[in-house]
Biotite code that builds the C-alpha atoms (Angstrom):
import biotite.structure as struc

atoms = struc.array([
    struc.Atom([11.488, -17.348, 37.354], chain_id="A", res_id=1, res_name="MET", atom_name="CA", element="C"),
    struc.Atom([8.490, -18.840, 36.897], chain_id="A", res_id=2, res_name="ARG", atom_name="CA", element="C"),
    struc.Atom([8.088, -21.745, 34.953], chain_id="A", res_id=3, res_name="LYS", atom_name="CA", element="C"),
    struc.Atom([4.376, -21.446, 32.501], chain_id="A", res_id=4, res_name="LEU", atom_name="CA", element="C"),
    struc.Atom([2.423, -24.579, 31.351], chain_id="A", res_id=5, res_name="ASN", atom_name="CA", element="C"),
    struc.Atom([2.179, -24.894, 27.776], chain_id="A", res_id=6, res_name="ARG", atom_name="CA", element="C"),
    struc.Atom([-1.526, -23.135, 27.628], chain_id="A", res_id=7, res_name="GLY", atom_name="CA", element="C"),
    struc.Atom([-0.618, -19.792, 28.603], chain_id="A", res_id=8, res_name="THR", atom_name="CA", element="C"),
    struc.Atom([2.651, -20.046, 26.341], chain_id="A", res_id=9, res_name="THR", atom_name="CA", element="C"),
    struc.Atom([0.568, -20.712, 23.850], chain_id="A", res_id=10, res_name="LEU", atom_name="CA", element="C"),
    struc.Atom([-1.854, -17.596, 24.832], chain_id="A", res_id=11, res_name="ALA", atom_name="CA", element="C"),
    struc.Atom([1.737, -15.642, 25.233], chain_id="A", res_id=12, res_name="LEU", atom_name="CA", element="C"),
    struc.Atom([2.856, -16.395, 21.903], chain_id="A", res_id=13, res_name="ALA", atom_name="CA", element="C"),
    struc.Atom([-0.438, -16.166, 19.914], chain_id="A", res_id=14, res_name="GLY", atom_name="CA", element="C"),
    struc.Atom([-1.211, -12.409, 21.839], chain_id="A", res_id=15, res_name="ALA", atom_name="CA", element="C"),
    struc.Atom([2.577, -11.607, 20.612], chain_id="A", res_id=16, res_name="ALA", atom_name="CA", element="C"),
    struc.Atom([1.661, -12.168, 17.265], chain_id="A", res_id=17, res_name="ALA", atom_name="CA", element="C"),
    struc.Atom([-1.150, -10.198, 16.962], chain_id="A", res_id=18, res_name="VAL", atom_name="CA", element="C"),
    struc.Atom([0.164, -6.919, 18.803], chain_id="A", res_id=19, res_name="ALA", atom_name="CA", element="C"),
    struc.Atom([3.380, -7.629, 15.899], chain_id="A", res_id=20, res_name="GLY", atom_name="CA", element="C"),
    struc.Atom([0.791, -7.750, 13.076], chain_id="A", res_id=21, res_name="ALA", atom_name="CA", element="C"),
    struc.Atom([-0.830, -4.605, 14.448], chain_id="A", res_id=22, res_name="VAL", atom_name="CA", element="C"),
    struc.Atom([2.054, -2.844, 14.859], chain_id="A", res_id=23, res_name="ALA", atom_name="CA", element="C"),
    struc.Atom([3.213, -3.872, 11.226], chain_id="A", res_id=24, res_name="VAL", atom_name="CA", element="C"),
    struc.Atom([0.053, -3.085, 9.177], chain_id="A", res_id=25, res_name="SER", atom_name="CA", element="C"),
    struc.Atom([-0.530, 0.257, 10.977], chain_id="A", res_id=26, res_name="THR", atom_name="CA", element="C"),
    struc.Atom([2.055, 3.040, 9.777], chain_id="A", res_id=27, res_name="PRO", atom_name="CA", element="C"),
    struc.Atom([3.563, 4.861, 12.342], chain_id="A", res_id=28, res_name="ALA", atom_name="CA", element="C"),
    struc.Atom([3.222, 8.261, 11.134], chain_id="A", res_id=29, res_name="THR", atom_name="CA", element="C"),
    struc.Atom([1.179, 8.820, 8.495], chain_id="A", res_id=30, res_name="ALA", atom_name="CA", element="C"),
    struc.Atom([1.910, 10.774, 5.090], chain_id="A", res_id=31, res_name="ALA", atom_name="CA", element="C"),
    struc.Atom([0.885, 14.327, 4.377], chain_id="A", res_id=32, res_name="ALA", atom_name="CA", element="C"),
    struc.Atom([0.643, 13.429, 1.018], chain_id="A", res_id=33, res_name="SER", atom_name="CA", element="C"),
    struc.Atom([1.407, 10.985, -1.944], chain_id="A", res_id=34, res_name="PRO", atom_name="CA", element="C"),
    struc.Atom([4.580, 11.605, -2.534], chain_id="A", res_id=35, res_name="ILE", atom_name="CA", element="C"),
    struc.Atom([5.378, 11.962, 0.795], chain_id="A", res_id=36, res_name="ALA", atom_name="CA", element="C"),
    struc.Atom([4.006, 8.550, 1.218], chain_id="A", res_id=37, res_name="ALA", atom_name="CA", element="C"),
    struc.Atom([6.212, 7.302, -1.619], chain_id="A", res_id=38, res_name="CYS", atom_name="CA", element="C"),
    struc.Atom([9.556, 9.025, -0.367], chain_id="A", res_id=39, res_name="GLY", atom_name="CA", element="C"),
    struc.Atom([9.484, 12.340, -1.119], chain_id="A", res_id=40, res_name="GLY", atom_name="CA", element="C"),
    struc.Atom([10.738, 14.790, -3.724], chain_id="A", res_id=41, res_name="GLY", atom_name="CA", element="C"),
    struc.Atom([11.984, 13.268, -5.936], chain_id="A", res_id=42, res_name="SER", atom_name="CA", element="C"),
    struc.Atom([8.477, 10.985, -7.007], chain_id="A", res_id=43, res_name="TYR", atom_name="CA", element="C"),
    struc.Atom([6.564, 13.006, -9.066], chain_id="A", res_id=44, res_name="HIS", atom_name="CA", element="C"),
    struc.Atom([2.588, 12.352, -9.943], chain_id="A", res_id=45, res_name="VAL", atom_name="CA", element="C"),
    struc.Atom([2.197, 10.601, -13.290], chain_id="A", res_id=46, res_name="ILE", atom_name="CA", element="C"),
    struc.Atom([-1.234, 9.468, -13.317], chain_id="A", res_id=47, res_name="ASP", atom_name="CA", element="C"),
    struc.Atom([-4.527, 9.361, -11.021], chain_id="A", res_id=48, res_name="THR", atom_name="CA", element="C"),
    struc.Atom([-7.824, 7.868, -11.107], chain_id="A", res_id=49, res_name="HIS", atom_name="CA", element="C"),
    struc.Atom([-10.455, 8.935, -9.035], chain_id="A", res_id=50, res_name="ASP", atom_name="CA", element="C"),
    struc.Atom([-12.978, 6.296, -6.504], chain_id="A", res_id=51, res_name="LEU", atom_name="CA", element="C"),
    struc.Atom([-15.049, 8.917, -5.415], chain_id="A", res_id=52, res_name="GLY", atom_name="CA", element="C"),
    struc.Atom([-14.162, 9.284, -1.706], chain_id="A", res_id=53, res_name="PRO", atom_name="CA", element="C"),
    struc.Atom([-10.680, 8.294, -2.533], chain_id="A", res_id=54, res_name="ALA", atom_name="CA", element="C"),
    struc.Atom([-7.882, 8.797, -5.542], chain_id="A", res_id=55, res_name="LYS", atom_name="CA", element="C"),
    struc.Atom([-5.160, 6.629, -6.615], chain_id="A", res_id=56, res_name="ILE", atom_name="CA", element="C"),
    struc.Atom([-2.062, 7.932, -7.610], chain_id="A", res_id=57, res_name="TYR", atom_name="CA", element="C"),
    struc.Atom([1.247, 6.335, -9.490], chain_id="A", res_id=58, res_name="LEU", atom_name="CA", element="C"),
    struc.Atom([3.967, 8.679, -8.589], chain_id="A", res_id=59, res_name="LEU", atom_name="CA", element="C"),
    struc.Atom([7.242, 7.753, -10.865], chain_id="A", res_id=60, res_name="TYR", atom_name="CA", element="C"),
    struc.Atom([11.074, 9.216, -9.799], chain_id="A", res_id=61, res_name="ASN", atom_name="CA", element="C"),
    struc.Atom([12.967, 8.043, -12.655], chain_id="A", res_id=62, res_name="GLY", atom_name="CA", element="C"),
    struc.Atom([13.172, 4.501, -12.570], chain_id="A", res_id=63, res_name="SER", atom_name="CA", element="C"),
    struc.Atom([10.832, 3.219, -9.606], chain_id="A", res_id=64, res_name="THR", atom_name="CA", element="C"),
    struc.Atom([6.902, 3.265, -9.519], chain_id="A", res_id=65, res_name="ASN", atom_name="CA", element="C"),
    struc.Atom([5.015, 4.040, -6.444], chain_id="A", res_id=66, res_name="CYS", atom_name="CA", element="C"),
    struc.Atom([1.135, 3.797, -6.196], chain_id="A", res_id=67, res_name="VAL", atom_name="CA", element="C"),
    struc.Atom([-1.365, 5.074, -3.072], chain_id="A", res_id=68, res_name="VAL", atom_name="CA", element="C"),
    struc.Atom([-4.286, 4.997, -2.331], chain_id="A", res_id=69, res_name="THR", atom_name="CA", element="C"),
    struc.Atom([-5.139, 8.115, -0.736], chain_id="A", res_id=70, res_name="TRP", atom_name="CA", element="C"),
    struc.Atom([-8.797, 8.689, 1.281], chain_id="A", res_id=71, res_name="LYS", atom_name="CA", element="C"),
    struc.Atom([-10.386, 12.119, 0.834], chain_id="A", res_id=72, res_name="ASP", atom_name="CA", element="C"),
    struc.Atom([-11.138, 11.983, 5.111], chain_id="A", res_id=73, res_name="SER", atom_name="CA", element="C"),
    struc.Atom([-10.133, 9.814, 7.482], chain_id="A", res_id=74, res_name="GLN", atom_name="CA", element="C"),
    struc.Atom([-11.765, 6.622, 8.640], chain_id="A", res_id=75, res_name="ASN", atom_name="CA", element="C"),
    struc.Atom([-11.644, 3.279, 8.421], chain_id="A", res_id=76, res_name="SER", atom_name="CA", element="C"),
    struc.Atom([-12.819, 1.640, 5.158], chain_id="A", res_id=77, res_name="THR", atom_name="CA", element="C"),
    struc.Atom([-11.344, -0.762, 3.580], chain_id="A", res_id=78, res_name="TYR", atom_name="CA", element="C"),
    struc.Atom([-8.289, 0.479, 0.888], chain_id="A", res_id=79, res_name="VAL", atom_name="CA", element="C"),
    struc.Atom([-5.805, -1.403, -1.302], chain_id="A", res_id=80, res_name="HIS", atom_name="CA", element="C"),
    struc.Atom([-2.608, -0.192, -3.810], chain_id="A", res_id=81, res_name="ALA", atom_name="CA", element="C"),
    struc.Atom([-1.516, -2.690, -6.410], chain_id="A", res_id=82, res_name="TRP", atom_name="CA", element="C"),
    struc.Atom([0.967, -2.443, -8.874], chain_id="A", res_id=83, res_name="LEU", atom_name="CA", element="C"),
    struc.Atom([2.569, -4.969, -10.755], chain_id="A", res_id=84, res_name="THR", atom_name="CA", element="C"),
    struc.Atom([5.597, -4.897, -13.526], chain_id="A", res_id=85, res_name="ARG", atom_name="CA", element="C"),
    struc.Atom([4.881, -7.202, -16.884], chain_id="A", res_id=86, res_name="ARG", atom_name="CA", element="C"),
    struc.Atom([8.228, -8.568, -17.313], chain_id="A", res_id=87, res_name="SER", atom_name="CA", element="C"),
    struc.Atom([8.218, -10.670, -14.839], chain_id="A", res_id=88, res_name="ASP", atom_name="CA", element="C"),
    struc.Atom([4.883, -10.719, -13.185], chain_id="A", res_id=89, res_name="GLY", atom_name="CA", element="C"),
    struc.Atom([6.352, -9.012, -10.128], chain_id="A", res_id=90, res_name="LYS", atom_name="CA", element="C"),
    struc.Atom([3.313, -8.219, -7.491], chain_id="A", res_id=91, res_name="VAL", atom_name="CA", element="C"),
    struc.Atom([3.405, -5.637, -4.616], chain_id="A", res_id=92, res_name="ALA", atom_name="CA", element="C"),
    struc.Atom([0.546, -4.204, -3.187], chain_id="A", res_id=93, res_name="PHE", atom_name="CA", element="C"),
    struc.Atom([-0.825, -3.070, 0.147], chain_id="A", res_id=94, res_name="ASP", atom_name="CA", element="C"),
    struc.Atom([-4.176, -3.300, 1.830], chain_id="A", res_id=95, res_name="GLU", atom_name="CA", element="C"),
    struc.Atom([-6.361, -2.669, 5.171], chain_id="A", res_id=96, res_name="GLY", atom_name="CA", element="C"),
    struc.Atom([-8.597, -0.480, 7.118], chain_id="A", res_id=97, res_name="ASN", atom_name="CA", element="C"),
    struc.Atom([-6.075, 2.336, 6.788], chain_id="A", res_id=98, res_name="TYR", atom_name="CA", element="C"),
    struc.Atom([-7.067, 6.127, 8.106], chain_id="A", res_id=99, res_name="SER", atom_name="CA", element="C"),
    struc.Atom([-5.192, 8.029, 5.958], chain_id="A", res_id=100, res_name="THR", atom_name="CA", element="C"),
    struc.Atom([-4.157, 5.643, 2.772], chain_id="A", res_id=101, res_name="TYR", atom_name="CA", element="C"),
    struc.Atom([-2.523, 2.226, 1.563], chain_id="A", res_id=102, res_name="ALA", atom_name="CA", element="C"),
    struc.Atom([0.651, 2.300, 0.204], chain_id="A", res_id=103, res_name="GLY", atom_name="CA", element="C"),
    struc.Atom([2.548, 2.632, -0.699], chain_id="A", res_id=104, res_name="PRO", atom_name="CA", element="C"),
    struc.Atom([3.980, 0.032, -2.864], chain_id="A", res_id=105, res_name="VAL", atom_name="CA", element="C"),
    struc.Atom([6.504, 0.113, -5.157], chain_id="A", res_id=106, res_name="LYS", atom_name="CA", element="C"),
    struc.Atom([8.602, -1.455, -8.085], chain_id="A", res_id=107, res_name="LEU", atom_name="CA", element="C"),
    struc.Atom([11.745, -1.114, -10.501], chain_id="A", res_id=108, res_name="SER", atom_name="CA", element="C"),
    struc.Atom([10.223, -1.335, -14.007], chain_id="A", res_id=109, res_name="ALA", atom_name="CA", element="C"),
    struc.Atom([12.714, 0.833, -16.399], chain_id="A", res_id=110, res_name="ALA", atom_name="CA", element="C"),
    struc.Atom([12.166, -1.008, -19.366], chain_id="A", res_id=111, res_name="GLY", atom_name="CA", element="C"),
    struc.Atom([8.539, -2.901, -19.314], chain_id="A", res_id=112, res_name="THR", atom_name="CA", element="C"),
    struc.Atom([5.174, -1.821, -18.947], chain_id="A", res_id=113, res_name="CYS", atom_name="CA", element="C"),
    struc.Atom([3.299, -1.765, -15.351], chain_id="A", res_id=114, res_name="ILE", atom_name="CA", element="C"),
    struc.Atom([-0.788, -1.796, -14.457], chain_id="A", res_id=115, res_name="ALA", atom_name="CA", element="C"),
    struc.Atom([-1.177, -0.349, -11.150], chain_id="A", res_id=116, res_name="TRP", atom_name="CA", element="C"),
    struc.Atom([-4.650, 0.121, -8.984], chain_id="A", res_id=117, res_name="GLY", atom_name="CA", element="C"),
    struc.Atom([-6.725, 0.037, -5.923], chain_id="A", res_id=118, res_name="GLY", atom_name="CA", element="C"),
    struc.Atom([-10.065, -0.118, -4.301], chain_id="A", res_id=119, res_name="LYS", atom_name="CA", element="C"),
    struc.Atom([-11.898, 1.984, -1.615], chain_id="A", res_id=120, res_name="TYR", atom_name="CA", element="C"),
    struc.Atom([-14.770, 0.040, -0.074], chain_id="A", res_id=121, res_name="GLY", atom_name="CA", element="C"),
    struc.Atom([-16.191, -1.915, -2.664], chain_id="A", res_id=122, res_name="SER", atom_name="CA", element="C"),
    struc.Atom([-14.779, 0.505, -5.477], chain_id="A", res_id=123, res_name="THR", atom_name="CA", element="C"),
    struc.Atom([-12.134, -0.845, -7.556], chain_id="A", res_id=124, res_name="GLN", atom_name="CA", element="C"),
    struc.Atom([-10.015, 0.042, -10.612], chain_id="A", res_id=125, res_name="TRP", atom_name="CA", element="C"),
    struc.Atom([-7.226, -1.646, -12.327], chain_id="A", res_id=126, res_name="VAL", atom_name="CA", element="C"),
    struc.Atom([-5.424, -0.353, -15.178], chain_id="A", res_id=127, res_name="SER", atom_name="CA", element="C"),
    struc.Atom([-4.794, -2.422, -17.982], chain_id="A", res_id=128, res_name="GLY", atom_name="CA", element="C"),
    struc.Atom([-0.971, -2.486, -18.826], chain_id="A", res_id=129, res_name="TRP", atom_name="CA", element="C"),
    struc.Atom([0.930, 1.399, -19.293], chain_id="A", res_id=130, res_name="SER", atom_name="CA", element="C"),
    struc.Atom([3.189, 3.353, -19.362], chain_id="A", res_id=131, res_name="HIS", atom_name="CA", element="C"),
    struc.Atom([6.017, 1.766, -21.069], chain_id="A", res_id=132, res_name="CYS", atom_name="CA", element="C"),
    struc.Atom([9.611, 2.358, -20.893], chain_id="A", res_id=133, res_name="GLY", atom_name="CA", element="C"),
])
């Protein structure tokens, strides 16, 4: 076994951390639609908001809300998806320079209101409290 000095050990640990961060922030396979990104057939679109070259989708499956910010074309522009639950202030979000979409972000929100939104580049939109129930 080869002994590594402290500098080499720190450099390797740093490289492993960066590699791990890259692997975590990039989906292995991109979904083909916002419904697929949220998990499939039980989700349906209940609201959208247009950001020009992207659209924010709010989906629901009977108990859980899901938000995806979907790009019209693949590029490396910054994209963000956001969702919060009014009853306790719980927030879920995803952001980054993704090629296709940000999200899915999910929260169970039966019996309470939510606010949701997203961002594409510098264009941002956030709802007021809505979809209460």
